C-alpha positions in Angstrom: 24.8 -27.8 -15.5 26.4 -26.3 -12.6 25.7 -27.6 -9.1 23.8 -24.4 -7.9 21.6 -24.5 -11.2 20.8 -28.2 -10.5 19.7 -27.7 -7.1 17.6 -24.7 -8.1 16.1 -26.8 -10.8 15.2 -29.5 -8.0 13.6 -26.9 -6.0 11.3 -25.5 -8.9 10.6 -28.9 -10.0 9.4 -29.8 -6.4 7.1 -26.6 -6.8 5.9 -27.8 -10.0 5.1 -31.4 -8.5 3.1 -29.9 -5.8 1.1 -27.6 -8.1 0.3 -30.8 -10.3 -0.8 -32.6 -7.4 -3.2 -29.9 -6.3 -4.4 -29.2 -9.7 -5.3 -32.7 -10.2 -7.2 -32.8 -6.8 -8.8 -29.5 -7.6 -10.2 -31.0 -11.0 -11.4 -34.0 -9.0 -13.3 -31.9 -6.3 -16.6 -30.6 -7.2 -17.8 -27.2 -6.2 -20.0 -28.8 -3.6 -17.2 -30.5 -2.0 -15.1 -27.4 -1.8 -17.9 -26.0 0.2 -17.4 -28.5 2.9 -15.2 -28.2 5.9 -12.0 -30.4 5.7 -12.7 -31.6 9.3 -15.5 -30.4 11.8 -14.8 -26.9 12.8 -12.0 -26.5 10.4 -11.6 -24.5 7.1 -13.7 -25.1 4.1 -12.1 -26.2 0.8 -13.3 -23.0 -0.8 -11.2 -20.9 1.9 -8.3 -23.0 1.4 -8.5 -22.5 -2.3 -8.9 -18.7 -1.7 -6.1 -18.7 0.7 -3.6 -20.5 -1.6 -4.4 -18.2 -4.4 -3.9 -15.1 -2.3 -0.6 -16.4 -1.0 0.6 -17.3 -4.3 -0.6 -14.1 -5.8 1.5 -12.2 -3.1 4.5 -13.9 -4.2 4.5 -11.7 -7.4 5.5 -8.5 -5.5 7.5 -10.4 -3.0 9.6 -11.8 -5.6 9.6 -8.4 -7.6 7.9 -10.1 -10.6 5.0 -7.4 -10.6 1.9 -6.4 -8.9 -0.7 -8.8 -7.5 -3.4 -9.9 -10.0 -6.1 -10.4 -7.3 -5.4 -8.2 -4.3 -9.1 -8.0 -3.3 -8.4 -11.7 -1.9 -6.1 -10.5 0.8 -8.7 -9.2 3.3 -10.8 -12.3 2.9 -8.3 -15.1 2.7 -5.1 -13.7 4.3 -6.3 -11.3 7.2 -9.5 -12.9 8.1 -10.4 -16.5 9.2 -12.8 -18.8 7.3 -16.5 -17.9 7.8 -15.8 -14.4 9.2 -16.7 -12.8 5.8 -20.3 -13.6 4.7 -19.7 -12.9 1.1 -16.8 -14.5 -0.6 -15.8 -15.1 -4.2 -17.5 -18.1 -6.0 -15.5 -21.3 -6.4 -15.6 -20.8 -10.2 -13.8 -17.5 -9.8 -11.3 -18.8 -7.3 -10.6 -21.5 -9.7 -10.0 -19.1 -12.5 -7.8 -16.9 -10.4 -5.9 -19.8 -9.0 -4.9 -20.9 -12.7 -4.3 -17.3 -13.6 -1.8 -16.6 -10.8 0.2 -19.8 -11.0 0.4 -19.8 -14.8 1.9 -16.1 -14.5 4.2 -17.4 -11.6 5.3 -20.3 -13.5 5.8 -18.0 -16.6 8.3 -15.9 -14.6 9.9 -18.9 -12.8 10.8 -20.5 -16.0 12.8 -17.5 -17.1 14.8 -17.1 -13.8 18.4 -18.0 -13.6 20.3 -19.0 -10.6 21.5 -15.4 -9.9 18.1 -14.1 -9.7 16.8 -16.8 -7.5 19.5 -16.1 -5.1 18.6 -12.2 -5.0 16.9 -10.9 -1.9 13.0 -10.6 -2.0 11.2 -7.4 -1.3 10.5 -7.8 2.2 14.2 -7.7 3.4 16.3 -4.7 3.4 19.6 -4.6 1.7 21.4 -4.4 5.0 19.5 -7.4 6.4 20.2 -9.3 3.4 23.9 -8.8 3.7 23.7 -10.4 7.1 21.1 -13.2 6.2 21.6 -13.9 2.5 19.3 -16.8 2.9 16.5 -14.4 2.8 16.4 -14.8 -1.0 13.6 -15.5 -3.5 14.5 -19.3 -3.7 13.9 -19.3 0.1 10.5 -17.8 -0.5 9.8 -20.5 -3.2 10.9 -23.4 -0.8 8.4 -22.0 2.1 5.6 -21.6 -0.3 6.0 -25.1 -1.6 6.0 -26.4 2.0 2.9 -24.4 2.7 1.1 -25.8 -0.4 2.0 -29.3 0.5 0.6 -28.8 3.8 -2.8 -27.6 2.5 -2.9 -30.4 -0.2 -3.0 -32.7 2.8 -6.2 -30.7 4.2 -7.8 -30.7 0.8 -7.4 -34.5 0.4 -9.7 -34.9 3.4 -12.6 -33.7 1.1 -12.2 -36.6 -1.3 -14.9 -39.3 -0.7 -13.5 -42.4 0.6 
């Protein structure tokens, strides 16, 4: 395995580790626990689940892997803070969407080679990409892995002590 492929494998593996951690955590947390705030006056678990699902779903077009599966989540979980929208999807539907989105992402990720990972993402112009080749698909995955890890830390606060 070439050095470049090895590094990309490490990054994709890190993504998969974080997904494994959050999936285990989500399986341990009840729907009732996800309705609680992670701390007084902070986001509820259900909002974090919806937010992460929407962010991951937006990776599909960003990485040029297809259209979003759940664009209806954007206004509620990307553009609006928690509790600002009265009616939100159920925990069950968010759990199902979470699984569906991440299964599709991982299906695509498993087929991508080093060259594809180092291509520009769709939010950068060709001209800007020439000047900043780090604005690539792999960098998006690194960023989203860190984002996921941050929210795992918040969701851990919902676990009973």
